[in-house]
MIBAGU-944559 format. One record per residue (C-alpha): residue number from 1; x, y, z negated. Coordinates in steps of 0.2 Angstrom, whole numbers. Last residue first. Layout:
residues N
{NUM,{X,Y,Z}}
...
***
This chain:
residues 186
{186,{11,121,-24}}
{185,{21,124,-39}}
{184,{40,123,-39}}
{183,{55,118,-50}}
{182,{46,111,-65}}
{181,{36,100,-55}}
{180,{22,99,-42}}
{179,{24,87,-28}}
{178,{13,92,-14}}
{177,{1,79,-4}}
{176,{5,79,14}}
{175,{20,67,10}}
{174,{7,55,3}}
{173,{-2,55,20}}
{172,{13,52,31}}
{171,{19,38,20}}
{170,{1,29,20}}
{169,{1,29,40}}
{168,{19,24,41}}
{167,{17,10,29}}
{166,{1,5,39}}
{165,{12,4,55}}
{164,{24,-8,45}}
{163,{43,-3,50}}
{162,{46,3,33}}
{161,{58,17,35}}
{160,{74,19,24}}
{159,{85,34,25}}
{158,{99,35,13}}
{157,{106,50,3}}
{156,{89,57,5}}
{155,{73,51,13}}
{154,{63,35,8}}
{153,{49,28,16}}
{152,{35,15,12}}
{151,{44,5,-1}}
{150,{33,-8,-10}}
{149,{31,-8,-29}}
{148,{25,-24,-35}}
{147,{15,-23,-50}}
{146,{14,-37,-62}}
{145,{-1,-42,-72}}
{144,{4,-61,-69}}
{143,{-14,-66,-64}}
{142,{-20,-50,-58}}
{141,{-5,-47,-46}}
{140,{-5,-29,-40}}
{139,{3,-22,-24}}
{138,{9,-4,-27}}
{137,{13,8,-13}}
{136,{28,19,-11}}
{135,{34,36,-4}}
{134,{51,41,-9}}
{133,{63,56,-10}}
{132,{81,50,-15}}
{131,{95,60,-22}}
{130,{104,73,-12}}
{129,{121,68,-18}}
{128,{127,63,-1}}
{127,{118,63,15}}
{126,{111,52,29}}
{125,{115,34,26}}
{124,{105,22,37}}
{123,{90,10,37}}
{122,{76,5,47}}
{121,{65,-8,37}}
{120,{58,-25,39}}
{119,{52,-37,25}}
{118,{40,-27,12}}
{117,{24,-29,22}}
{116,{9,-17,21}}
{115,{-8,-25,24}}
{114,{-11,-25,6}}
{113,{-10,-6,4}}
{112,{-21,-2,19}}
{111,{-37,-2,10}}
{110,{-30,10,-2}}
{109,{-27,23,13}}
{108,{-45,24,19}}
{107,{-53,21,2}}
{106,{-43,35,-5}}
{105,{-49,47,9}}
{104,{-67,42,6}}
{103,{-66,44,-12}}
{102,{-59,61,-12}}
{101,{-41,64,-19}}
{100,{-40,74,-34}}
{99,{-37,92,-40}}
{98,{-35,98,-57}}
{97,{-19,88,-59}}
{96,{-17,75,-73}}
{95,{-2,76,-82}}
{94,{10,61,-84}}
{93,{20,53,-98}}
{92,{7,41,-105}}
{91,{7,34,-86}}
{90,{24,28,-89}}
{89,{19,18,-104}}
{88,{4,10,-92}}
{87,{19,6,-79}}
{86,{28,-3,-93}}
{85,{13,-13,-99}}
{84,{7,-18,-80}}
{83,{24,-25,-79}}
{82,{35,-18,-65}}
{81,{42,-27,-49}}
{80,{52,-19,-36}}
{79,{64,-34,-33}}
{78,{78,-25,-41}}
{77,{67,-21,-56}}
{76,{54,-8,-58}}
{75,{58,8,-68}}
{74,{52,12,-85}}
{73,{55,29,-91}}
{72,{61,35,-108}}
{71,{75,49,-104}}
{70,{89,53,-114}}
{69,{101,41,-106}}
{68,{98,49,-89}}
{67,{103,66,-96}}
{66,{92,81,-92}}
{65,{76,83,-82}}
{64,{60,73,-81}}
{63,{44,78,-72}}
{62,{27,70,-71}}
{61,{11,72,-62}}
{60,{-4,62,-61}}
{59,{-15,64,-46}}
{58,{-33,56,-49}}
{57,{-41,47,-35}}
{56,{-51,35,-46}}
{55,{-39,20,-42}}
{54,{-24,31,-47}}
{53,{-12,41,-38}}
{52,{5,43,-45}}
{51,{15,59,-45}}
{50,{34,65,-43}}
{49,{48,69,-55}}
{48,{65,63,-58}}
{47,{81,74,-60}}
{46,{98,68,-69}}
{45,{113,79,-68}}
{44,{125,84,-54}}
{43,{121,68,-46}}
{42,{109,56,-53}}
{41,{93,61,-41}}
{40,{76,55,-41}}
{39,{60,61,-32}}
{38,{44,54,-32}}
{37,{28,49,-23}}
{36,{18,35,-30}}
{35,{3,25,-24}}
{34,{-10,13,-30}}
{33,{-11,13,-49}}
{32,{-26,6,-59}}
{31,{-27,-11,-52}}
{30,{-40,-20,-62}}
{29,{-53,-21,-48}}
{28,{-41,-30,-37}}
{27,{-40,-20,-21}}
{26,{-49,-29,-7}}
{25,{-42,-28,11}}
{24,{-48,-18,26}}
{23,{-40,-16,43}}
{22,{-45,-33,50}}
{21,{-38,-34,67}}
{20,{-49,-37,82}}
{19,{-40,-47,95}}
{18,{-49,-63,89}}
{17,{-67,-55,88}}
{16,{-65,-47,105}}
{15,{-58,-63,113}}
{14,{-72,-72,108}}
{13,{-84,-59,116}}
{12,{-73,-61,132}}
{11,{-73,-80,131}}
{10,{-92,-80,130}}
{9,{-95,-68,144}}
{8,{-83,-78,155}}
{7,{-92,-94,151}}
{6,{-109,-86,154}}
{5,{-103,-80,171}}
{4,{-96,-96,175}}
{3,{-112,-105,172}}
{2,{-122,-93,182}}
{1,{-110,-96,197}}
***
């Protein structure tokens, strides 16, 4: 009987370790950009504005209006990849907000970046000519110096929702941070 109790207890403890999901990952120390929240619309003129959140918790706002060809912005390719150099060029066109993300909150959400997968979405058409309001995170490859933009959620002409639970958590948090742009101030 004692042997059975010890065996059951050992199996219980082992089960705890196996069932516990690791919720933290290590962000590469050279990764500068963690998140982005943006709006882009090509209908009825060109609008593109939003913000980045960097590894120090700074919120970096940007806003572009006018003709698409007149703007100098580096967008990720069709696979969501953008070079570090191109992304840093975009950062030169931002303004740092007076407010920032506290270190505890930043760590809470940045620890989830590498747990987000880019392979399972709900998708449907929603509107016409509204544009796209998107929440993304970035995964960085130190060897290639390439940032991979991972879509967390998108609303507008198309709705795309990443089904990963960490994507939903980060997206909800990003939506709670207001976009500051030429049309309105928070």
